[in-house]
N, C-alpha and C positions, 0 to 999 in steps of 0.2 A: 504494500500500500504506500502511496505517495502522500506525504504531508507537506503542505506549503505553509510556511510561517510568514505572516504579514505584519509589518509594523504600522501602527496607527498614523494618521495625518498630524500635521503640526498643531500645537497648542500655543497659547500666549506664554505659558511657562517655558516651553522650548525656546521661544524667541528671547525671553528675558533671562534665560540661563538659570532657571530656578530648579533645584533638586526636586524632581517630580517622581517620587516613588509610588509604592502601592497606597500610601496614605494621603496622596494629593490627587484628588479626582477632578481633573479639569476637562472641559469640553474642547472640541476642535475649534480653531479660529477660522476666519473666512478662507485663508490660504489652505488650511488643513482640509476643509470641506472640498475645495477645488482639487486638492491632491487626491482625496479619496474618490472623487468622481472620475478623475483620470484613471486611477487604479481600477475602478469598477469596469471601465470600458476595456482595459487590458485583460482583466481577470475573466471576462466572458469566454475567452479561448483557452483557459487553463484546464478545463474538465472537472471543475469542482463539483462534488456531489453532496457535500455536507460542510457547514461552516460553524466553527466554534469561536468564541471570543472570551477574552479576559472580561471580568465583571466591571472593569473601570469604564467610565463614560467614553473616553477618547477612543478606546478600542471598539466598543459597541457601536459608536457612531460610524466609524470607518467600515466595520463589518456589515452594518445594516445597508449602507450604500452599495457595497459590493454584492451582498446577497440579493438585493432587489434586482440588480442588473442580471444576475445569474438565475433568478427565479427560485431562490432558496430562502430558508429561514435562518436566523442566527440563534445558536444555543450558547448562552453564557455558561462558562465552566470555571470553577475554582481551580487554582493551581498555576495558571499561566499569566497571572497579574505581574505587574512590574516588581522589581527588586524592592525589598523592605529595607529602606535606608535608615529607619529609626529617627533619631533626633535631628538629623540634617535635612529631613524632608521639609520643603518650604523655604530653605535657605538658598541664597545665591550660590552657585557652584564655586565661585571664587572664594566666598567666605568659608564654605565648608572645607575647601582644600587648604586654606590658610589655617583653619582651626584644627583639622584632623589629618592633614597631609594628603597630597595629590594621590599617592598610591593607594590610600585607603578609601578615597572618595570615588575616584574614577575607575572604570572597569578596565584593568589590564589583565585580560584573561590568561595570558601566558605566565603571569606571576602566580603559579600554583602554590608557592609558599605562603600566599596571603589567603588561601581558600578557607582557612579555619578562623580567620579574624573577622570581627564585625565592628561597625560603628555603634555607638551607644544606642541601645534599644532596637537595633537592626538585626537582620539575619546574616549568617555567613554565606559565602559563595557556595560552599558545599551544601548547606541547608537549602538554598535557592535551587541549586541544580537537582537535588533529590526531589524537591517539590515539583519542578518542571517535568522531570523524567517520569514521575508517578502519574501526572496528568496525561502525558503523552501515552503512557502504557494503557491508561483507562480508555482513552480515545481509540487507540489501536485495537484493544480487545472488543470495544463496543461496535466497531465498524469492520472487523475482520470478515472477509467474505461477502460484505454488503456494499462497500465502497472501494473504489480504486484510488480516489483522490479526495483528501480532506484539507480544508483550510483552517488555520488557527490564527486569529488576530491577537497580537500581543504588543510588546513594548521593547524599546531600544536596548536597555541594559541586559534584559533576559535573553533577547535574541542574539546579542553579541556573545553572551555566555554559551548559548546553544550552538551558535556557529562554530565557536572554538571547540566545543565538545565533539561535534560531528566531523569537522574538517581540520582541526588543529592549526587554524590560522586566525589571528586576531583581526577582526573586521568590524568596525563600527557600522551600525545599521542606520541608514537615513530614514526619514519619515516616508511612509508608504513603499519602502523597499521590501522585497521578499526574497526568500530562498526556499529550496525544496530538498527533501531527503526521502529516501526509501526506508521504511521501517518494517 
C-alpha cells in the first residue's frame, strides 16, 4: 500500500516564525488556502482512495480541500499531529532557540543523539516517532487489502522526522509539499 504524506498550507504562525506545535491550533491564511487549492488540483491524479488528517485545524482545512476535489471524505486521526514542543509553543522561533539552543528547538533529524531529549513539557523525538509509526500501522492495518493509496495530512516537523526515518536524508518539508512511501 502506498501512503502519501501531505503537509498543510501556510498559516500566519508560519509567516511570523512562531513555534506552532500540537498545542497551537491555527487556521490556514489566505496564501495557505490558495496553496491547498493548488495541491487539490494536483492530488486528483495521485489515486487517493482514503484521506486521513491530523486533528489540528490547519491540516483538516488542507485535507478537506483536497478531499473535495478527489470526491473523498476526511477522517481525522490521533497520532499524526505536529510535534509536542511543550513550553516553547507560541514563542518566536528565534526566542526559543536563544533560550533553549538551536539544536534542541529545530529538527535536525540526523542528530540521533538528541532523540531522547525534550524541551520543557514537550515530547522527545523518539516518543514522537513511536506515536507516528503507531498511527501509520493503524492506518495500514485498517486499509490492508481495501486501498492501494492513502493520504495522510500532517505537519512540517513530523514529516521531516518521517522523511528521515524512511529515507535517511534530512529534508525540511515546505507547506503543501508531499512525499510517498510503500508500507
